[in-house]
Phi, psi and omega in degrees: 000125184277146176288142183271329184249139179293165175267131178262115180249119182246116179247128173213184187153171187293155177302131176099354178293333184102012186295327178297315178295319181296316178299319177303310180297314182305313183295330178288322182281333183238070185298349177282340182286128176269142180260125177275118179281128176275170177247147180209158179254000177284161176286147176294142171280164186307321184273354189275141180240141178298132177081353178254308176264319175205164166261118182264120182241157178283161180298320181298313186291329181291317186292330174294322178294319175299318183297324179276003180056040178269002178252139174289326175205159173201157185201156174257128179222121181050047175069015176229151176268144174229144180197168188245122174297128184291315187301314184298323182283318179295322178293310179306309184296317178301326179282354181087013179268142176281135186227138185248127177249126168249098194226167175292164183299315179304317179291323182298321181291331172293314180298322178297332180286330184268327184233071183298341179275358174296168179250118185250118186241127178253120177271127179237153173275172178294333178197165176296335179293315179297318177305309183298321177297318179294318180294316180293325180291332178296330180066025186250348180254148174284168178305317178300313179292328180302310179300322176294322180291322179291319179298312181296323178302316180296326178289319181297330180300339180286349181265005180312313181294352177271352177266163176282323183223154174231135178235124179270127179268073174259352176208127188293313187297316181293324174296320179299312180304318183297313181302315179300315183298320178296317182296314182298312182299317182293328177287343175269359185296135183302326178292345175263352182221077174300136180263120180234119180258000000 
């Protein structure tokens, strides 16, 4: 029996946990899974493409979207805005497509209030030391931003218990397998599959 409504999968965790890498590999292995491209006001990193990794907006344009309630969630993180376009997510779910959101913790908690039946997964690094090393090795943050990200990461770890699952990213392949297992299990829940004979 096919599910009529798509599954909303929300992946978040501290900056440097590796959630972006995990999600990229997951999407390669599960091509039917739709990725929700977020919007941001931060500058693109070297490898990032408009409409693929993010939609890059000015602060003013982003604020206008917020005022028109066109975002499912939004948050300010390290002096930049991030958000999820509402229409794309709602349309995918209505069409029965599973959709993946990779978003900040503040945004994930907003989505949970609107979509409590979603699946919320928190990605963590093996330790804060590993997290700091990963952020430092990216080479994309100033020393000030680096300090902010580490401080925010420590605070975000307090939210783990608000998620359905936690996945430790000590090995990308193993972490991806755990996410795939979570998605498969969630799609088999009796509450998502009413049996009618």
